[in-house]
C-alpha positions in Angstrom: 14.1 40.1 34.0 15.5 36.8 34.3 15.7 33.9 32.0 14.2 30.7 32.5 17.3 28.2 32.2 17.5 24.7 30.5 19.6 22.2 32.2 22.5 23.5 29.7 22.6 26.8 31.4 21.1 27.7 27.9 18.0 30.2 27.7 14.8 28.7 27.0 14.2 30.7 24.2 17.6 30.3 22.5 17.0 26.7 22.5 13.7 26.7 21.2 15.2 29.3 18.3 17.8 26.6 17.9 15.2 24.0 16.9 12.9 25.7 15.4 16.5 27.0 12.7 17.5 23.0 12.8 14.0 22.1 11.3 13.8 24.6 8.9 17.2 24.0 7.8 16.2 20.4 7.6 13.1 20.5 6.1 15.0 22.9 3.3 17.1 19.8 2.5 14.2 17.4 2.2 12.7 19.6 0.0 15.9 20.6 -2.3 15.2 16.1 -4.0 19.3 15.3 -4.2 19.5 12.4 -5.1 22.5 10.0 -6.2 22.6 8.9 -9.3 25.8 7.1 -11.7 27.2 9.1 -14.1 25.1 8.0 -17.9 21.7 7.5 -15.9 19.8 9.9 -18.7 21.5 7.8 -21.7 20.9 4.4 -20.2 17.4 5.3 -19.7 16.8 6.3 -23.4 18.4 3.1 -24.6 16.1 1.4 -22.6 12.9 3.2 -23.5 14.2 2.8 -27.1 14.1 -0.7 -26.8 11.4 -1.6 -24.6 9.2 -0.9 -27.5 9.9 -4.3 -29.3 8.2 -6.2 -26.4 5.1 -4.5 -25.7 2.0 -5.1 -28.2 0.8 -2.2 -30.2 -1.6 0.0 -28.9 -4.1 -0.8 -31.2 -3.3 -4.7 -31.1 -4.5 -4.7 -27.4 -6.9 -7.2 -25.6 -9.4 -5.6 -23.6 -10.9 -7.3 -20.8 -14.2 -8.3 -20.5 -16.2 -6.2 -17.4 -17.8 -8.9 -14.8 -21.2 -8.4 -13.8 -21.5 -6.4 -11.4 -18.4 -4.5 -12.2 -16.0 -3.4 -9.4 -14.2 -0.4 -9.8 -11.0 -1.8 -9.6 -11.9 -3.5 -13.1 -13.3 -0.8 -14.3 -10.5 1.5 -13.6 -8.0 -1.0 -15.3 -9.8 -1.8 -18.4 -10.1 2.5 -18.9 -6.0 2.5 -18.5 -5.7 0.0 -21.5 -8.4 1.7 -23.5 -7.0 5.2 -22.4 -3.4 5.2 -23.9 -2.9 9.1 -22.5 -4.6 8.1 -19.5 -2.4 5.1 -18.9 0.8 7.4 -19.8 -0.5 10.1 -17.1 -0.7 7.6 -14.8 2.7 6.5 -15.3 4.2 9.7 -15.0 
């Protein structure tokens, strides 16, 4: 049985297998989640988190916005985020 060859002289099955293998390797590399981060990033983030509380109002001192009539879904969602600390923190995580 003769195999059909591409312009480069590589059989079609081998070429498609190499393409599939290349896509699998590329997908795995993208899923690994590698990042280039400077040293000490964790310590810096902890320091920023400890200092940020001085710039934020206490949760119970927040002023909730009045909902307009009729209320748009974005207004309702914004008020819900401001009224519920767990919802707000889950959103920003």
